[in-house]
C-alpha positions as CSV (number, residue, x, y, z in Angstrom):
1,M,34.1,30.6,10.7
2,K,32.2,33.0,12.9
3,L,28.7,34.4,12.4
4,L,28.7,37.4,10.0
5,E,32.4,36.9,9.2
6,H,33.6,37.1,5.6
7,A,34.1,33.6,4.2
8,V,34.4,31.6,0.9
9,I,32.1,28.7,0.3
10,A,32.9,26.5,-2.7
11,G,35.0,29.3,-4.2
12,M,32.2,31.9,-3.8
13,P,32.8,34.8,-1.4
14,V,30.0,35.4,1.0
15,R,29.9,38.4,3.3
16,N,27.7,39.1,6.3
17,R,25.2,36.4,5.3
18,I,23.4,33.8,7.2
19,L,22.8,30.7,5.0
20,R,19.9,28.3,5.5
21,S,19.8,24.9,3.9
22,A,16.9,24.0,1.6
23,T,14.3,22.0,3.5
24,W,10.9,20.6,2.9
25,E,8.4,21.7,5.5
26,A,5.1,20.4,3.9
27,L,3.3,23.7,4.8
28,A,1.9,24.6,1.4
29,D,-1.8,24.4,0.7
30,A,-3.5,21.8,-1.5
31,K,-2.6,23.7,-4.7
32,G,1.0,24.2,-3.7
33,Y,0.7,27.8,-2.7
34,M,2.1,29.5,0.4
35,S,-0.2,28.9,3.4
36,E,-0.5,31.1,6.5
37,N,1.6,28.5,8.4
38,N,4.3,28.6,5.8
39,T,4.4,32.4,5.9
40,A,4.6,32.4,9.7
41,S,7.4,29.9,9.6
42,M,9.4,31.8,7.0
43,T,9.0,35.2,8.7
44,S,9.7,34.0,12.3
45,W,13.1,32.4,11.3
46,P,15.1,35.6,11.0
47,R,13.8,36.8,14.4
48,M,15.0,33.7,16.3
49,K,17.6,34.3,18.9
50,W,20.7,32.1,18.2
51,A,23.1,30.9,20.9
């Protein structure tokens, strides 16, 4: 499968999507809310240059 190529994952068609696995990053604040570090991490990911 190539990046942005149509595909089927577990019987579900996906088109032009980049999937990211669920991860735990421990960046929330003490109350469990988004922190500035968490926001920076989430917003920088789509701008990363992939090989």
